[in-house]
C-alpha positions in Angstrom: 0.0 -0.2 0.0 1.3 3.5 -1.1 2.5 5.8 2.3 -0.2 8.5 1.3 -2.9 5.9 1.3 -1.7 4.2 4.6 -1.6 7.9 6.4 -5.4 8.9 4.4 -6.7 5.7 6.0 -5.0 6.2 9.5 -6.3 9.9 9.6 -9.9 8.5 9.0 -9.7 5.9 11.4 -7.9 8.6 13.9 -11.4 11.2 13.0 -14.1 8.5 13.2 -13.0 6.8 16.8 -11.8 10.5 18.5 -15.9 11.4 17.0 -17.3 8.7 18.8 -15.1 8.2 21.7 -16.1 11.9 22.6 -20.2 11.3 22.4 -19.6 7.8 23.8 -17.9 9.5 27.1 -20.9 11.8 27.3 -23.7 9.3 26.3 -22.2 6.4 28.3 -21.7 8.8 31.5 -18.3 6.9 31.4 -16.4 9.0 34.4 -14.0 11.4 33.3 -12.6 14.7 34.0 -14.7 17.6 35.3 -13.5 21.0 35.8 -15.8 22.6 38.6 -14.9 26.6 38.1 -16.7 27.0 41.6 -14.3 25.0 43.6 -11.2 25.7 41.4 -10.9 21.7 41.6 -11.1 18.6 39.1 -13.3 15.8 39.6 -13.5 12.2 38.4 -17.0 11.7 37.5 -19.6 10.1 35.1 -21.9 13.3 35.9 -21.0 16.5 37.9 -24.4 18.4 38.8 -24.2 22.1 38.4 -21.7 24.3 36.3 -19.0 21.8 35.7 -17.0 21.7 32.8 -16.4 18.2 31.5 -14.7 19.0 27.8 -11.4 18.4 28.9 -12.1 15.1 29.7 -14.2 14.3 27.0 -11.5 15.4 24.5 -9.3 12.8 26.9 -11.1 10.1 26.3 -11.3 11.0 22.5 -7.9 11.3 21.8 -7.2 8.2 23.8 -9.9 6.2 21.2 -8.3 8.4 18.1 -4.7 7.2 19.1 -5.4 3.5 19.8 -7.7 3.1 16.2 -4.5 5.2 14.2 -1.7 2.7 15.8 -3.9 0.0 15.1 -4.6 1.6 11.7 -1.1 2.1 10.9 0.1 -1.2 11.5 -2.5 -3.2 10.1 -2.5 -0.7 6.2 1.2 -1.3 6.6 1.2 -5.3 5.8 -1.2 -5.0 3.1 1.0 -5.2 0.0 -1.9 -4.2 -2.3 -3.5 -0.7 -3.3 -6.2 0.2 -1.4 -9.3 0.8 -4.0 -10.8 4.6 -4.6 -14.0 2.6 -2.9 -12.4 1.8 -0.2 -11.3 5.3 0.5 -14.0 6.9 -0.3 -16.3 4.7 2.7 -12.8 5.9 5.0 -13.7 9.1 4.4 -17.4 8.8 4.2 -17.1 6.7 7.8 -15.7 9.6 9.7 -17.4 12.7 8.1 -20.8 10.4 8.8 -19.5 10.0 12.5 -18.5 14.0 13.0 -21.8 14.9 11.5 -23.2 12.4 14.3 -21.3 13.5 16.9 -22.2 17.2 16.3 -25.6 16.2 15.9 -25.8 14.7 19.0 -24.7 18.0 21.0 -26.7 20.1 19.1 -29.2 18.2 20.1 -28.5 17.8 23.6 -28.4 21.6 23.3 -31.8 22.5 22.2 -34.3 24.1 24.5 
């Protein structure tokens, strides 16, 4: 597989995993870091009532998922000897873009009045 295809597939896998990791952290109430400005403290919890900022913990889970998926894709794509088809490259992009759109839609829906 040419290097550019390997990089492309790795980036698509990382984007897809980041969107899933970031969104599933909120949806499944996976414990993550929250910053509570009133107390000037961090908490590790699934949900903190009141004015707590959880995006840092969500970013960390998303980054961890992205790094794991990208590393696995890099290794697997390195073992494949033939080129990826145009259809496979298009599907990788479509999956990554769809995951990002669904993640954004989830958070927009949760902020709707």
